[in-house]
N, C-alpha and C positions, 0 to 999 in steps of 0.2 A: 691425532690429527684434529684440528679444529678450524672451522671456517673463520675467515677474518671478520672482525667486527668493524663497522664503518668508522668508529672513532680510532681504530688502530691504523687506518690508512693515512699515512703522513710521510713526508720525505724521510728517507733513510730505511724504511721498512723493506725487508726482502721477503718475498712471498713466492710460492710455487703456484703458477696459474696454468689453467687449461686453455690452450689457444683455440680449441674447437668451440668452447663457450664464448670466448671473446668475439669470434667471428659471428656468432649468433646475435651479438649486440652491435654488429657493424664495425668492429675493431679488427682490421686485418693485421695478421702477424706474419711478417716476412721471415720465414724460417724453412730450413730444408726438412723439418720434421713437424708433425702436429702433436708430438708428445708434450707432456707437461714440462715447463721450464721455470727456473727461478728468474724473477724480475726484481729490480730495485725501484721503488717509487722515488722520483727525483723532484716532483712538484705536485701540489694540490692547490687548486684555485678556490676562491671564495664561492664560486657557483657550483662546486661539487664535482669538478673534473680533475683527473690525475694524469700525470705523465710518468711512464715507466720505461726502464731500459732492461733489455734481456741480458742475463748473465749466463755464463757457461763454464764448464770445467775443461773444455777443449780449446787448446791454443790454435789459432788460425791466423791467416795473413792480416785480417782487418780487426783483430781483437787485441785488447790491451789488458795486461795483468793488473788486477786490483791489488795494491799492496796489502799485506796481511794486517798491518797496523790500522787500516781503515775499517776493519770488520769488528763488530761487537755483538754481544748477546747470542742467543741460540745455543746450539749444541757445540761441543769442542771441535767436532769435525769441520764445522763451518769455518772456524778461524784458522784451522791448520791446512786445509786444502787450497790449492791454487784456484782462483776464480778470475775469469776474464770478462771484460766489458765488451759486449758486441755492439754493432752499430744499428741494432733493431730498437727503435723507439716507437712506443705506442701511446695513444691518448684516448681518453673516454671518460664516461661517468663512473664515479667511484663504486656505485652499486654493481656495475658490470664486473669490476675486479673482485668484489666480494663474492659474487656468484661463481666466477672462474676459480675461486679458491675452495669451493664447497667440497669437492672430492679429491683435491690435489694438494692442499696445504699440508706440509710435513711437520710443522712445528705446532706448538700450543700457545694459547694466549699467555703472555707473561714470559715466554721463552722464545720469542721470535728472533730470527736472524735480522741483523741490521747493519747499516753502513753509517759511519760517523759523519759529522758535519764536514770535516776535512775531506773525507772520502766522497761525499756528495759533490763538493766543489771540484775534486779531482775528475769525477765522471763528467760533470757539466762542462768543464774546461775542454776535455778531450772530444766531446760531442757537440760543442758549441750550443749548449742549452742554457737559456736564461730562466731563472727561477722567478715565479710570481708569488711564491708562498710568503706568508707573513709569519 
């Protein structure tokens, strides 16, 4: 396990984040649990803020399956297990997300889970998110 580095936080990165730490930074996470969850970064602005979408392994009425071909990097289990896109979208300063990964990130630098560019567009289209990333 290794804390995220600020330069790693970019669209497509999948990270395990602690919602309790995010709340300490004023970033509310709408979830039925305050357990650590995987999130995918869908946007990073030039002023150092990021937008993330919660992912889950649990299918539910408002969650959409992320096709396997849109997953890359990380451990083999990441690519082979079903992953669903929730409708939980959070925004805040990137340093808050770095801190939220401190004791929860399950991958290592250079072996991070990721979503491809096509996968990011798939997520944005389903949640009506516009990207401001360059």
